[in-house]
DSSP file (Angstrom, degrees, kcal/mol; ACC not computed):
  #  RESIDUE AA STRUCTURE BP1 BP2  ACC     N-H-->O    O-->H-N    N-H-->O    O-->H-N    TCO  KAPPA ALPHA  PHI   PSI    X-CA   Y-CA   Z-CA
    1    1 A X              0   0    0      0, 0.0    41,-1.5     0, 0.0     2,-0.2   0.000 360.0 360.0 360.0 133.8    0.0    0.0    0.0
    2    2 A X  E     -A   41   0A   0     39,-0.2     2,-0.3    40,-0.1    39,-0.3  -0.501 360.0-155.4 -78.5 142.4    1.4    3.4   -0.9
    3    3 A X  E     -A   40   0A   0     37,-4.1    37,-2.0    -2,-0.2     2,-0.6  -0.872  10.3-139.6-112.1 147.8    2.0    6.0    1.7
    4    4 A X  E     +AB  39  68A   0     64,-0.6    64,-3.0    -2,-0.3     2,-0.3  -0.953  32.9 173.4-103.1 124.1    2.1    9.8    1.3
    5    5 A X  E     -AB  38  67A   0     33,-2.8    33,-2.8    -2,-0.6     2,-0.5  -0.959  30.8-139.4-131.5 150.0    4.9   11.3    3.3
    6    6 A X  E     -AB  37  66A   0     60,-2.6    60,-2.7    -2,-0.3     2,-0.4  -0.947  24.7-171.5-103.4 124.3    6.4   14.7    3.7
    7    7 A X  E     +AB  36  65A   0     29,-2.7    29,-3.3    -2,-0.5     2,-0.3  -0.970  10.2 166.3-119.2 131.9   10.2   14.5    4.0
    8    8 A X  E     -AB  35  64A   0     56,-2.7    56,-3.1    -2,-0.4     2,-0.3  -0.964  10.8-167.8-143.1 160.4   12.4   17.5    4.9
    9    9 A X  E     - B   0  63A   0     25,-1.6     2,-0.4    -2,-0.3    54,-0.2  -0.960  21.2-152.8-145.9 159.8   15.9   18.2    6.0
   10   10 A X  E     + B   0  62A   0     52,-2.2    52,-1.8    -2,-0.3     2,-0.4  -0.892  32.7 162.6-133.3 102.1   18.2   20.8    7.4
   11   11 A X        -     0   0    0     -2,-0.4    50,-0.1    50,-0.2    -2,-0.1  -0.986  25.2-166.6-129.7 123.2   21.7   20.0    6.2
   12   12 A X        +     0   0    0     -2,-0.4     2,-0.4    48,-0.1    -1,-0.1   0.797  66.8  83.8 -82.4 -29.5   24.6   22.5    6.3
   13   13 A X     >  -     0   0    0      1,-0.1     4,-2.6     2,-0.0     5,-0.2  -0.635  69.8-146.5 -81.2 126.1   27.1   20.7    4.2
   14   14 A X  H  > S+     0   0    0     -2,-0.4     4,-2.4     1,-0.2     5,-0.2   0.885  96.1  49.6 -59.6 -43.0   26.6   21.2    0.4
   15   15 A X  H  > S+     0   0    0      2,-0.2     4,-2.1     1,-0.2    -1,-0.2   0.941 114.4  43.4 -64.7 -48.0   27.7   17.7   -0.6
   16   16 A X  H  > S+     0   0    0      1,-0.2     4,-2.5     2,-0.2     5,-0.2   0.910 113.7  52.4 -63.8 -41.4   25.6   15.9    1.9
   17   17 A X  H  X S+     0   0    0     -4,-2.6     4,-2.5     1,-0.2    -2,-0.2   0.907 109.9  48.3 -61.9 -42.3   22.6   18.2    1.1
   18   18 A X  H  X S+     0   0    0     -4,-2.4     4,-2.4     2,-0.2    -1,-0.2   0.891 111.6  50.2 -65.1 -39.8   22.9   17.5   -2.6
   19   19 A X  H  X S+     0   0    0     -4,-2.1     4,-2.1     2,-0.2    -2,-0.2   0.909 112.0  47.0 -65.5 -42.2   23.2   13.7   -2.0
   20   20 A X  H  X S+     0   0    0     -4,-2.5     4,-2.8     2,-0.2     5,-0.2   0.926 112.2  50.3 -66.0 -43.7   20.1   13.7    0.2
   21   21 A X  H  X S+     0   0    0     -4,-2.5     4,-2.0     1,-0.2    -2,-0.2   0.922 111.1  48.9 -60.4 -44.0   18.1   15.8   -2.3
   22   22 A X  H  X S+     0   0    0     -4,-2.4     4,-0.6     1,-0.2    -1,-0.2   0.894 112.1  49.2 -62.7 -39.4   19.1   13.4   -5.1
   23   23 A X  H >X S+     0   0    0     -4,-2.1     3,-1.0     1,-0.2     4,-0.5   0.925 110.8  49.0 -66.2 -44.6   18.0   10.4   -3.1
   24   24 A X  H >X S+     0   0    0     -4,-2.8     4,-1.7     1,-0.3     3,-1.2   0.835 101.8  63.3 -65.8 -31.8   14.7   12.0   -2.1
   25   25 A X  H 3< S+     0   0    0     -4,-2.0    -1,-0.3     1,-0.3    -2,-0.2   0.729  93.8  63.6 -66.3 -19.5   14.0   12.8   -5.8
   26   26 A X  H << S+     0   0    0     -3,-1.0    -1,-0.3    -4,-0.6    -2,-0.2   0.808 114.8  31.1 -68.5 -29.1   14.0    9.1   -6.5
   27   27 A X  H << S-     0   0    0     -3,-1.2    12,-1.0    -4,-0.5     2,-0.3   0.597 127.9 -11.2-105.7 -14.8   11.0    8.7   -4.2
   28   28 A X  E  < S-C   38   0A   0     -4,-1.7     2,-0.4    10,-0.2    10,-0.3  -0.856  70.3 -73.7-163.2-165.4    9.1   12.0   -4.7
   29   29 A X  E     -C   37   0A   0      8,-2.7     8,-3.0    -2,-0.3     2,-0.4  -0.899  39.0-117.2-116.0 139.4    8.8   15.6   -5.8
   30   30 A X  E     +C   36   0A   0     -2,-0.4     6,-0.3     6,-0.2     3,-0.1  -0.618  33.8 170.5 -72.9 125.1   10.4   18.7   -4.4
   31   31 A X  E    S+     0   0A   0      4,-2.6     2,-0.3    -2,-0.4     5,-0.2   0.582  71.5   9.6-111.3 -16.5    7.7   21.0   -3.1
   32   32 A X  E >  S-C   35   0A   0      3,-1.7     3,-1.0    50,-0.0    -1,-0.3  -0.888  98.1 -83.6-146.4 174.4    9.9   23.5   -1.3
   33   33 A X  T 3  S+     0   0    0     -2,-0.3    -1,-0.0     1,-0.3    -3,-0.0   0.900 127.5  12.4 -52.9 -47.6   13.7   23.9   -1.3
   34   34 A X  T 3  S+     0   0    0     -3,-0.0   -25,-1.6    -4,-0.0     2,-0.4   0.048 113.5  90.8-119.4  25.8   14.3   21.2    1.4
   35   35 A X  E <   -AC   8  32A   0     -3,-1.0    -4,-2.6   -27,-0.2    -3,-1.7  -0.983  51.1-171.9-127.4 131.3   10.8   19.6    1.4
   36   36 A X  E     -AC   7  30A   0    -29,-3.3   -29,-2.7    -2,-0.4     2,-0.6  -0.941  18.0-145.9-124.2 143.9    9.7   16.6   -0.6
   37   37 A X  E     -AC   6  29A   0     -8,-3.0    -8,-2.7    -2,-0.4     2,-0.4  -0.950  28.2-173.6-104.9 118.9    6.3   15.0   -1.1
   38   38 A X  E     -AC   5  28A   0    -33,-2.8   -33,-2.8    -2,-0.6     2,-0.6  -0.935  22.7-165.2-121.1 136.5    6.8   11.3   -1.6
   39   39 A X  E     +A    4   0A   0    -12,-1.0     2,-0.3    -2,-0.4   -35,-0.2  -0.950  36.1 151.7-115.8 107.4    4.3    8.6   -2.5
   40   40 A X  E     -A    3   0A   0    -37,-2.0   -37,-4.1    -2,-0.6     2,-0.1  -0.891  49.7 -92.4-136.7 160.8    6.1    5.3   -1.7
   41   41 A X  E >>  -A    2   0A   0     -2,-0.3     3,-1.2   -39,-0.3     4,-1.0  -0.442  41.7-114.9 -69.8 149.1    5.3    1.7   -0.6
   42   42 A X  H >> S+     0   0    0    -41,-1.5     3,-0.8     1,-0.3     4,-0.7   0.876 116.7  52.5 -54.8 -41.0    5.3    1.2    3.1
   43   43 A X  H 3> S+     0   0    0      1,-0.2     4,-0.7     2,-0.2    -1,-0.3   0.738 103.9  58.1 -71.0 -20.7    8.3   -1.1    2.9
   44   44 A X  H <> S+     0   0    0     -3,-1.2     4,-2.5     1,-0.2    -1,-0.2   0.700  89.1  73.9 -79.6 -19.4   10.2    1.5    0.9
   45   45 A X  H <X S+     0   0    0     -4,-1.0     4,-2.5    -3,-0.8     5,-0.2   0.919  95.8  49.3 -60.3 -43.6    9.9    4.0    3.7
   46   46 A X  H  X S+     0   0    0     -4,-0.7     4,-2.5     1,-0.2    -1,-0.2   0.893 110.4  51.1 -62.4 -39.1   12.4    2.2    5.8
   47   47 A X  H  X S+     0   0    0     -4,-0.7     4,-2.5     2,-0.2    -2,-0.2   0.892 109.4  50.7 -65.0 -39.5   14.8    2.1    2.9
   48   48 A X  H  X S+     0   0    0     -4,-2.5     4,-2.3     2,-0.2     5,-0.2   0.947 112.7  45.1 -62.1 -49.2   14.4    5.8    2.3
   49   49 A X  H  X S+     0   0    0     -4,-2.5     4,-2.6     1,-0.2    -2,-0.2   0.902 113.8  50.1 -63.2 -41.0   15.2    6.6    6.0
   50   50 A X  H  X S+     0   0    0     -4,-2.5     4,-1.7    -5,-0.2    -1,-0.2   0.911 110.3  50.1 -63.3 -42.9   18.1    4.2    6.0
   51   51 A X  H  X S+     0   0    0     -4,-2.5     4,-0.6     1,-0.2    -2,-0.2   0.916 114.7  43.2 -63.0 -43.9   19.6    5.7    2.8
   52   52 A X  H >X S+     0   0    0     -4,-2.3     4,-2.4     1,-0.2     3,-1.1   0.896 110.1  56.3 -70.3 -39.3   19.3    9.3    4.2
   53   53 A X  H 3< S+     0   0    0     -4,-2.6    -1,-0.2     1,-0.3     5,-0.2   0.845 103.2  55.7 -60.3 -33.8   20.7    8.2    7.6
   54   54 A X  H 3< S+     0   0    0     -4,-1.7    -1,-0.3    -5,-0.2    -2,-0.2   0.710 113.3  42.0 -70.8 -19.6   23.8    6.8    5.9
   55   55 A X  H << S+     0   0    0     -3,-1.1    -2,-0.2    -4,-0.6    -1,-0.2   0.862 101.3  73.2 -94.6 -42.7   24.4   10.2    4.2
   56   56 A X  S  < S-     0   0    0     -4,-2.4     2,-0.7     1,-0.1   -45,-0.0  -0.209  75.3-125.6 -77.6 163.8   23.7   12.8    7.0
   57   57 A X    >>  -     0   0    0      1,-0.1     4,-3.3     5,-0.0     3,-2.0  -0.922  20.3-159.2-103.0 102.9   25.8   13.6   10.1
   58   58 A X  T 34 S+     0   0    0     -2,-0.7    -1,-0.1     1,-0.3     5,-0.1   0.652  85.3  66.9 -63.7 -13.2   23.2   13.2   12.9
   59   59 A X  T 34 S+     0   0    0      1,-0.1    -1,-0.3     3,-0.0     3,-0.0   0.764 124.5   8.2 -76.2 -23.4   25.3   15.4   15.2
   60   60 A X  T <4 S+     0   0    0     -3,-2.0    -2,-0.2   -50,-0.0     2,-0.2   0.577 118.5  69.3-130.7 -18.4   24.7   18.5   13.1
   61   61 A X     <  -     0   0    0     -4,-3.3     2,-0.3   -50,-0.1   -50,-0.2  -0.587  59.5-153.3-100.6 163.9   22.0   17.6   10.4
   62   62 A X  E     -B   10   0A   0    -52,-1.8   -52,-2.2    -2,-0.2     2,-0.4  -0.993   8.9-173.7-137.8 149.5   18.4   16.8   10.7
   63   63 A X  E     -B    9   0A   0     -2,-0.3     2,-0.4   -54,-0.2   -54,-0.2  -0.996   7.7-170.9-141.0 134.4   15.9   14.8    8.7
   64   64 A X  E     -B    8   0A   0    -56,-3.1   -56,-2.7    -2,-0.4     2,-0.4  -0.991   6.3-174.4-134.3 133.8   12.2   14.6    9.3
   65   65 A X  E     -B    7   0A   0     -2,-0.4     2,-0.5   -58,-0.2   -58,-0.2  -0.998   3.6-173.7-128.9 129.7    9.5   12.4    7.8
   66   66 A X  E     -B    6   0A   0    -60,-2.7   -60,-2.6    -2,-0.4     2,-0.2  -0.980  18.9-137.6-125.6 121.4    5.8   12.7    8.5
   67   67 A X  E     -B    5   0A   0     -2,-0.5     2,-0.6   -62,-0.2   -62,-0.2  -0.497  16.6-147.5 -70.9 144.2    3.2   10.3    7.2
   68   68 A X  E     -B    4   0A   0    -64,-3.0   -64,-0.6    -2,-0.2     2,-0.1  -0.954   5.6-151.9-118.7 114.5    0.1   11.9    5.9
   69   69 A X     >  -     0   0    0     -2,-0.6     4,-2.9     1,-0.1     5,-0.2  -0.364  33.5-103.9 -75.1 165.3   -3.2   10.0    6.3
   70   70 A X  H  > S+     0   0    0      1,-0.2     4,-2.5     2,-0.2     5,-0.2   0.886 121.5  50.1 -58.0 -41.9   -5.9   10.6    3.7
   71   71 A X  H  > S+     0   0    0      2,-0.2     4,-1.0     1,-0.2    -1,-0.2   0.920 113.3  45.7 -64.4 -44.0   -7.9   12.8    6.0
   72   72 A X  H >4 S+     0   0    0      1,-0.2     3,-0.5     2,-0.2    -2,-0.2   0.930 114.1  48.4 -64.2 -45.2   -4.9   14.9    6.9
   73   73 A X  H >< S+     0   0    0     -4,-2.9     3,-1.5     1,-0.2    -2,-0.2   0.900 109.3  52.3 -64.9 -40.4   -3.8   15.2    3.3
   74   74 A X  H 3< S+     0   0    0     -4,-2.5    -1,-0.2     1,-0.3    -2,-0.2   0.721 107.5  54.6 -68.2 -19.7   -7.3   16.2    2.1
   75   75 A X  T << S+     0   0    0     -4,-1.0    -1,-0.3    -3,-0.5    -2,-0.2   0.273  81.3 131.4 -94.6  10.7   -7.3   19.0    4.8
   76   76 A X    <   -     0   0    0     -3,-1.5     2,-0.5    -4,-0.1    -3,-0.1  -0.214  47.9-143.3 -64.1 154.5   -4.1   20.5    3.6
   77   77 A X        -     0   0    0      2,-0.0     2,-0.4     0, 0.0    -2,-0.1  -0.985  14.8-172.4-122.3 127.4   -3.9   24.3    3.0
   78   78 A X        -     0   0    0     -2,-0.5     2,-0.4     4,-0.1     6,-0.1  -0.982   4.0-174.2-122.8 131.5   -1.9   25.8    0.2
   79   79 A X    >   -     0   0    0     -2,-0.4     3,-0.9     4,-0.0     2,-0.3  -0.942  50.1  -9.4-125.4 144.2   -1.4   29.5   -0.2
   80   80 A X  T 3  S-     0   0    0     -2,-0.4    -2,-0.0     1,-0.2     0, 0.0  -0.512 125.7  -6.4  78.5-135.3    0.3   31.5   -2.9
   81   81 A X  T 3  S+     0   0    0     -2,-0.3    -1,-0.2     2,-0.0     2,-0.1   0.488  97.3 119.8 -79.5  -4.4    2.2   29.8   -5.7
   82   82 A X    <   -     0   0    0     -3,-0.9     2,-0.3     1,-0.0    -4,-0.1  -0.386  39.3-178.7 -67.1 138.6    1.9   26.3   -4.1
   83   83 A X        -     0   0    0    -52,-0.1     3,-0.1    -2,-0.1    -4,-0.0  -0.980  32.0-102.4-134.8 145.7    0.1   23.8   -6.3
   84   84 A X        -     0   0    0     -2,-0.3     2,-0.4     1,-0.1    -6,-0.0  -0.379  45.7-100.4 -65.4 148.7   -0.7   20.1   -5.6
   85   85 A X        -     0   0    0      1,-0.1    -1,-0.1   -56,-0.1     3,-0.1  -0.570  43.4-122.0 -69.2 124.2    1.5   17.7   -7.4
   86   86 A X        -     0   0    0     -2,-0.4     2,-0.1     1,-0.1    -1,-0.1  -0.331  28.9 -98.3 -68.5 150.7   -0.4   16.4  -10.4
   87   87 A X        -     0   0    0      1,-0.1    -1,-0.1    -2,-0.0     2,-0.0  -0.447  49.3-103.6 -64.0 138.9   -1.0   12.7  -10.8
   88   88 A X        -     0   0    0     -2,-0.1     2,-0.4     1,-0.1    -1,-0.1  -0.326  29.7-126.0 -67.0 147.1    1.6   11.2  -13.1
   89   89 A X        -     0   0    0     -3,-0.1     2,-0.4    -2,-0.0    -1,-0.1  -0.734  20.7-155.2 -90.4 141.9    0.5   10.3  -16.6
   90   90 A X        -     0   0    0     -2,-0.4     2,-0.4     2,-0.0     0, 0.0  -0.966   5.7-163.6-120.1 135.3    1.1    6.8  -17.8
   91   91 A X        -     0   0    0     -2,-0.4     2,-0.4     2,-0.0    -2,-0.0  -0.913   1.3-163.5-117.1 143.2    1.5    5.9  -21.5
   92   92 A X        -     0   0    0     -2,-0.4     2,-0.5     0, 0.0    -2,-0.0  -0.994   1.9-162.5-126.5 133.2    1.3    2.5  -23.0
   93   93 A X              0   0    0     -2,-0.4    -2,-0.0     1,-0.1     0, 0.0  -0.959 360.0 360.0-115.5 130.7    2.6    1.5  -26.4
   94   94 A X              0   0    0     -2,-0.5    -1,-0.1     0, 0.0     0, 0.0   0.373 360.0 360.0-116.4 360.0    1.4   -1.6  -28.1
């Protein structure tokens, strides 16, 4: 079952920050500079956290993941230029 999660970080080192951003882009879409919206399988969440944990320095960096239930996600508030991430298009060639 797919989960919707918000993942964000505060990382001071440019190299580590770039690596974490690249890793998160594998699982989701950037919605703010250091905030990603990810739709992933429940079993992949542990892999995501493990991958980021291997990159960051926990003594000075931070990484936060919040699961979003359907009710919470449907109650979101967006102001200004923020737009919901569109559903991906799928193409089939026969």
